[in-house]
N, C-alpha and C positions, 0 to 999 in steps of 0.2 A: 492901678491899686492905689491907695496911700500908702506911704511910704513909715515903714515901721521905725519909731524913737522909744530907745527906751530909757526910764526912768536917770537907774542905774548900771553904772556896766563892772563887775568883779573881772582882775585880771589874775592868776596864778602866777607867782613868782617865776617859774617853770617857763612861761610861754610869755613874757611880756615879750621879750626883743623879735618873737614872731611877726614875719612879714605880715599874718591873719593879724594879731593883736595889731598892728604899725597903719592897718589898713585902718580897722572898725574905727581906732584914738585916732584920728583925720579925721576919718568922717564924722564922729561925731563928739569935732574939740569942747563944746561944751555942757556935755552931758558928766555929772562926776563922775570919779573912778576910784577904786579903791583896791588896792595890791593885795593880795591874799596869802599865804602860805596853801592854805587845798582850799580848792570848792567842798568838798565831802561836810562839813559843820554847814552851812550854809546850807546844801542837799538835807541834810537829818532833817534841820530846824525847821523845813518847809514840809518835811513829812507830818509832824508835830504838829502843826498848827494849823495845816489846811486853807490855807487862806487859797480864794474863788483862784483859778487856773485864769484867770481875765487879767486881775487882778497884776498876777504873780509875773503873769509874761514880762509885766513892766523894769524887770531887774535884766538884764542880758550879764551870762560866767561867759568869759573867755576861758580853757584850760586844759590841761594836757590828757590825752585818753594812754591810758595804762593797760588798756587791754586791744583785740585785734581791731583794725577798723575794718577788714575787707572776708566775709562769710558770703558762708551760698546765703540766697534768697529762704528767707523762713518758710515760703508754700509748700515746699519740697519733702516738707516734717509728717512723718506720719503718726498716727494716733492707732492704738492697738484695733487692727480689723479694719482699717482704713487708710484710702493714702488720695492729695487730688494729684494730679496732674504737672508734674512737673519741666520747665524748657531751661531749667541746666542755666537759671538767672544766677547773677550773684550780688550782693550790695557793699559796698562804701559806706559806713557807719559814719558820717563828720561830725553831725552838730545830731541835736534830740528837742524836741519839741517844734511849734509851729507858732508863732504869733496870731496865723489866721484862724477862723474859727469857725469849722465846718460840720456842723452838726454830729454828723456821722462818725469825723473822726472816733479810730479806734484810736489815739494818742491819748485821751479826755481818762480812760481807763485800762492802758497801757504802761506808761509811765510814773513812775514813783513818786516826783517832781514838779511842780510846776514854772520854775525856771527856766528860758531856753541857752541851750549849752552847745559852745560851740568848740569842736577839740583844734586847738591851734595847732596842734605842730603838725605839723603839715610834710615834713621832712620825713617824719617817720612815718606817713602813710605815704609815701612817695618808694618811699623802702620797701614796704611791706609787700607794696604792689612788683617791683623787680622780682624779688626774690619769686613772690608765686608765678609771676610768670617764665620767669628761668626751671622752674623745677618741670612746666610745662611748656614748652616754645613750643609746639606743634600744636596745641590747642587752642580753638575759638574762647576767648571770654567772651558775653554780653555783661556790663556792669550797671546796675546803678546809683544814685547815691539818695532817692527819694521813700526809705525805710523809715523812717525813724525823723525825718524831719521834712520841709519842701527842695527840691533840689536848687533854686535857683532865689525862692524871695528874700533869704538876706545877703544879697549876693552886690545888691548896690554897696552893700557896708563892707564886708568878704574880702570878697573877688576874689574867692574861692575858686572859682571853677576857671580862672586865665591858668593855673600850673596845672589844674587838670584837663584840661584840654591841651596845653602844648604837649607835656605828657602823652598821652594819647597819641597824639599825631605822630607822634616816634613808634607807635606798637603795630604790627601786620597782623596782628590773632587778638587783636582787642576792640572792642566799640565801648565806647562809653554813651548811656542815658541822663539825661537831666530830666527829670519828673520832675512837672508846674506848675498851680494852679494861680501862676503873678505873669507879668507880660515883660520880668526883670531881667532883657537878657543887652541891655547895651554891654554888655562889658566882652560877649561874644562874640561880637559882632566884626572886630577887626584882626580878629585870631586867624590862625592860617595854622587852621584845623584836620585839614588836611581829608574830611571825611569822618576820621573816624568817632564821634562826635555826633550823637542823633539827639535834640532837644523834643520832648514828648510833651502832650500836655492832657491833661486830665479837663474830661469836659462834660454838661450833660445840659438838656436846653432850658434856656434862660427862668422860665419861671420857677425853675430848682435853683440854680446859681443864688437866686434872688434869698430864696425864702430858705436856702439850708448851707451857704454856702460863702458865708458871709468872712468880711475883709478880704474877700479874694479880689481878683482880678476880675470883668465880667470878659462873658463868651464874647463881643464883640474883639474885647480888647486882645484877650489870648491870641485869636484868630491873628489878628494885626499884626501879634510879633511874632505867629508861627510863622507868615510871609516875610517877615523882616530878616529872619532866620536864615529864611526859603534863598531872598537876595541876596545876603552870606553867603551861599552854597550849603548848605547844615542840610541831611535828610531830616527832617521830623518825621513823628509819628504821633500818636491817637490814643488814649484810653475811656473810654464810654466805660464806666468804673467808678461811684457804683449805678449802674440802673436800678430804676426808681418805677415800681408800680403805682402806678395813681388813673385816672379818667382823661381817657383823649395823649395818653403814653407815645401812643404809635404813631398822631399826628407830627407829636412837639421828635418824638428822634430820629421818624424818617424825616424832616426840614431839617435837623442840624446833620443829618449825615448827607444832603445835597450841597451844605453852606460849606465843608467841611471841603466838600470835590471841586465847590464851586471857585472855590480862593485859594486854593494848596493846585498847584501842577502835578498829576498823580503820579510823573519820577520822582521826584522828591520825598512821598510818599514810605515812610520802610515797612510798618504794620499799622495794626487798629486792636487792641487787646481790647474783651470786654467779661466786667463782672457784677455781681448783682449788690443785692443792697444785704450786708453781712454783720455780724455784730455778737460778741460774748453777750453773753446775760446780763450780763455787771450794768454794762454798757447802756443800754435800755434805759433803766432807776437815772444814769449820769442825764444823756438827754433831756430826758423829762425834767429834769430840776435846772439843768443848765440852758436848756432851752423850749418855753414851755409853750410856743407857738410851733413846733415841727409836730407835724401828721406821722414823722418817721415813727414814731415807738406806737403808734398806733396799729401798727399794719400790720397784718398779719402772720406771722412770723414761724418760725418751726423750729427745732433743732434737729441737725444733724451728725452725722459721725464724727466730724473734723468738729465737735464741740460747737458751732458756731450757731446761731439763731437765721434764719433763713427764709428766704418766699419760698413755696410748697415748691416740687420740683416740675410743675409742670407747666409752673408759671412762669420756672428759671426758664426750662426750653421753649416756650412761646415766645419771649423776650427773644432770648439768642435768635432760635431759628428767622422772626422779625427782623430786626437787625441787621443778622449776618445777608440775609437776601437782597437790603440794602442796599448792604454796603458792594455786596458783588457784582450790583446793576450795573455803577458806576465804577467799583474799579475789581473786576472779574482774578486776576493775579496776587491780590494784593493780600500779604502774613495776614490771617486773621487770627486769633485766638484766645481761650477763655480760660482767665484768670482763677487760683483757686476752685477750680470745679474737679470732679472725679470723672473713672473712665466711665461711669451711664452717662451724665452730662455730657458730654463729648461726643459717644456715642449715637445716641439721639440729634444731637445739631450736629454734628460735623459728618459723622459715618462712622465712624472711625476714634480708633484710639492711640495716639501715637505713642512711640516714644522715646525718651526724652529726648535721646541724641539727636531722633531726624527732625524732633519740634526744633531744637537747638535749630541743627543746620537751614532749616526754612526761614527760619528769624533771623539769620548771621546771611543767610545769601547773597550774595550782591553786597554786602558789605564788607565782607569777610572773604577772600582779597580788596580791596574797594578801588575797583575804577576813581584814584581819582580828577584828571582830568571831565569826566562825567557831573563833577559836583563846583567848578568852579563861575562864577558867574561872570 
């Protein structure tokens, strides 16, 4: 994939000596830099002006995160009378926004500013994690960084992955997940990760990637990056999310699953998650305006109990059931789970509705505690 290169970098004075700031400025020595007391005026101005997101993403802001980095995954949040099955996942919000352009990305209607924002006060992040782990020393944690930004797409500039991998390598009851649509794994390859970091990729058939996942790494590039991580001893995972319903989808997704298992040794596969196309109602209009060639807003979607538009339940069940069968034919014991789906879908596809603790234990079994020797290359 093509590396991101901003036209301007804004640096809050509070983080000018941060190692993350130093990494970015060293990687982009000829990009103009403006030092500011606070990024808030920039963000507020961008909300008033409403520039096109693709244009505004040409500026990068390095700021201090004043809130909490570490939070429960929002999948577990409930609406009145509705609850998705949760897997006790946690998220680290180290950045906001993404320079890649997936037509279906919820960030287009979720974030109220268009800049790329990196929280450079990584020392505060690590301290927060230390405190959270100290409060629950026996609890297993599965933590990802890919909620509000791609985990690795900006890593060639920030090197954010390095201190995080090194931090988690020293923790025996926590696993870090980097979730990406990039092939930016070079910073990971020489680290002593001790198997505590899982590197994962969101995948769709190549035709979907070319039509809907603009500026991302190709499917082949993602799988090649996964192979490099496996060679470096990392466990890897995949997210078939969002599954897209279209003519001949069965053939394309079955081929994709065969390619995954042909190229990645099963002992290094940690899990595969499944999720269907879903969106808040406002995103549909944003997609029409920004991606007029996309077919996704034209699909027949219905409102579900969590306030999102989704495929009709029989379509989702059919897709999950077939994809699960193809996965099971190659990896009978591989953990597979549905992301942001309710108990009725789970019951129809998996035959049961797991408890939160049960699902979390299943996904972390073999990783916590981990036989590190099994992941040495």
